[in-house]
N, C-alpha and C positions, 0 to 999 in steps of 0.2 A: 285488386279493383281495377276495373277497366277505365278508360277515359271519361265515361259518363257517370262514374260513381256506382255502377252496378257490379255485383259480384260475378266471378268467373262462372261459366257454365260447366267447366271441367268437372268438379266434384259431383254435380248433379248427374252428368252424363256417365260417369264411372259407376255411381250408385245404381242408375237405371240399367246399365248393361250388366252389372253384377246380378241384380234381381232378374233380369231376363234369362241369363244363363241358369240360375238356380231354379227358377220356374219351369224351365224346359229340360231339366235333368242333365244340364251341360256343366262342364267344369271351367270356372272362370280363371284365367291366367292374366298376370300383368307383366308386361315387358318394362323394365326400368333402366334407365341410364344412370349408373352409379357414380357419385362423386362424394365429397366429404360430408355432405348433408344427409346422405342416405345411411340408415343403420340396417345393414344386412351382414350375413357371414361373408367376409371377403374371400374366403377360400372357394366359394362357389361362383364368384364373378369371373366372367369370360369376356375378354375384349371391351371392358368397361361397361357391361351389360349383365342383368340377371333376369331370368324369367321365374316368377313365383306362382305357385298354386294358391289361390286364395279361397278355396272352397271351404265349406263348413267342416268337412272331414279332414282338411289339412291344417286348419287354424283354430285357435281359441282366442276369445276376447277381440274379435275383429271389430275394428272401428273404421268406417269409411267417412271420415270427417271432411270439412271444407278445406283444410290445409294439409292433412296427412292421412295416409293409410297406416293404421297401427294394428298389430296382431302378434300373437305368440305362435311359434311353429317349431317343430323338431327337425333338426338336420343331423343325420347319422345318429339318431338317438339323443341328441343334446338339445334341450329346450333353449330357444333364443327369442329375444324381443326384436321385432322388426318395425322400423319406422321409415316411411317413404313420403317425402314432400310430394304433393300432387303434381308440381312442376317437373318432376323427374320421371313421371309416368309417360312412357313412349306409346303404350297401347294396352287395351283391355280386350280380351277376345276369348272365345270358347275353344278349349283345347281340341274338341271332337271335330269342329268343322272350320275353325279359323275365323268365324264371323265375329265382328266387334268393331272397334274404332281405334284409329291412331290419332295421336295428338302431337303438336309442335312442342318441342321443349322450351321451357323458360330458360333465360340465361342464368348462369350460375350465380351471379351477383344478387338477382332477385330472389332465388331460392335460398341462398345463404342468409340473407337479411331476414327471412321468415323463420329460420331455424330457432328453436327455443334455447339452445345451448350446445355444448360440444356433444358429439355423438360417438358411440363406441366404434373403434376401429378393429383391425384384424386381431383375432385371438381374445377380444374382450368377451367376457361372459355375462349373461343376463340372468335374473332370477328365473328359476325353473317354473314353468306352468304346467297345467294338467296335460297328460299325454293325449293329444287330440289328433294324431296322425303324424305323418312325416313328410316334410317338404324337400327332403334331401334328393338331389338328383341321382345319387348312386343307388337309392333304394327303389326308384321307379324309373321307367324309361323317359328320357328327355322328351318333352313335348315338342310338337312341330312348331317352329318358329316362323312367324310371318316374315316374308323377305320382300324387299323392294329396293328402289334405287338408293344408293349411298347407305345401304345396310339398315334402312329404316323399315319399320313394319309396313306391309301393304295389305289392304283388305280387298276381298273379291266382292263385287257388287252383284247382288242377287235380286231378281225381280219377282 
């Protein structure tokens, strides 16, 4: 909640940009700053960050909620449950053209207090879901990563 008791705009903007990507035939990617509150396969985390394809072809059971992005995806053929607190999402953008939006990170204490419980760490297996594609970086070329000052995503302004 913000100071005035209103909810954050972040989940609404993420859902809107996801819908914009899919409506325009683009592939939505999220850049995530990984900490203990993020449930992702740690072997794919580089420099404390991971970029994930959240398209319908790469995920199943995708939920873009007000607190978390949750879905199932396959990494190197292994189904994994993914859970990302929205405060850890650095950006959502279209793979094909880099258009999207970057977000400031919430501090780790705020994100940790919202976590429902302990999250899976390295090597933890999740129940297998249906084979809906593969998010593994070794199966597809790595997407272009937005770059900017201090390693943060930067977006190009298009008029």
